[in-house]
C-alpha positions, 0 to 999 in steps of 0.5 A: 506517457498516457493522458488523461483523456486515455485513461478516461476513455480506457476506464470507459471501455472496460466498464462498457465491456464488463456490463456486456460480459454475462459473467459480471454482475457488477463493477465499481470504482475504486482507489483515487476515481472513486474518492475524487482525487485523480491527477494526472499520474493517476492509474485506473482502479476497477472492481468486478463482481462475478455472478455465482457459478462464473469461472474466475480463472477463466474470466481473468485469462479472457480479460487478461487476453482483451488487455494484451491484444487491445489495450497495449499491455506488456506485463501484469502481476497478481495479488489476492485478497481472500477469493478476490485475485487482483490483476495489475496490468502495465500498459506500453503508454507506462498506465497501470490498470488494477482490476479485481476479480471477486466472487460474488460474496466478497464484491464490496467495499472494503474501504471508502473508496468503492463507487459502485457503477452498476450491479449489487454490492455485498456489505464487507468487513472495512479493512482495518489499520495495523495496530499501533502495539504491533507497529512499535513491536516490529520498530524494536525488532528491526533495530535489533537487526539494524544494530547486528548488521551494522556490527557485522559489516553488513552495511546493505542489510544495516540500511534495509533494517534502518529504513524498516525502523523508520517505515514503522515510525512513519506508520505509527505517525499516520495513526496518530493523525487519522491518515492512511499508512498503506503504501505511503499514501497518507505520508504527505499529510502528516506536519512538518513538525512530525516529519521533520525529525524523521528525516534525520534517519535517511542514510546518506552513505554506507559508510559505518559512522553514517549507518550509526547515525542514522541508526541512532536518530532511528531510535530516537523517533521510534521512542518518540513515536512509541510514547504516544501509543504507551508511554510505559511502553516506551519507558521499557524499551528506552534502555535496551534501545539506546543500548543497541545505538 
């Protein structure tokens, strides 16, 4: 298991290596490190802005070799946003290292958790939380499939769909209280009065009666959160959703 000292030392080494790499024109601290909310479990989040003309694939390949050769990487995966590649490394000591390799025009803050370390950033359009109406719509869509999964005796699919309803409800609650819903990061900030009723949606077994109970609870909290968004919509959904359960 890595220590806080291990994390800080490695982050310093990576930033120093980025400064020494002529293909990298800027670097920023992102995530909890930029927000000042790190704890002993936090990972390393960095963003590198490539200079004009740099070969992104070559830079990523070279840094990947560095992570395996020098820092005990055991595996990695990629995510993409526009032209930026986010390479996520898993180290032997369980530390996660996320490095965004951004084209020059995309190097900048998409969220408040961005602290420039060197170079210049380009102003970016801020990432948006999903629209509340879209979350409510996904909620009733998951509910439709939960109903059919239970009826067909597909217990695991039913559990999956009920969890999908709950995820939309929690995301709606996050929007209502102004906290992030991304990857559940803001869920601990929701008041107990909101989350307590949602605990009833947790599926405790794959028994049909239990799935039905959890499904009914999911319908109830979905309607409650939808009412905070659009009371007319909640009223229109009430009949069909109760019929499902």
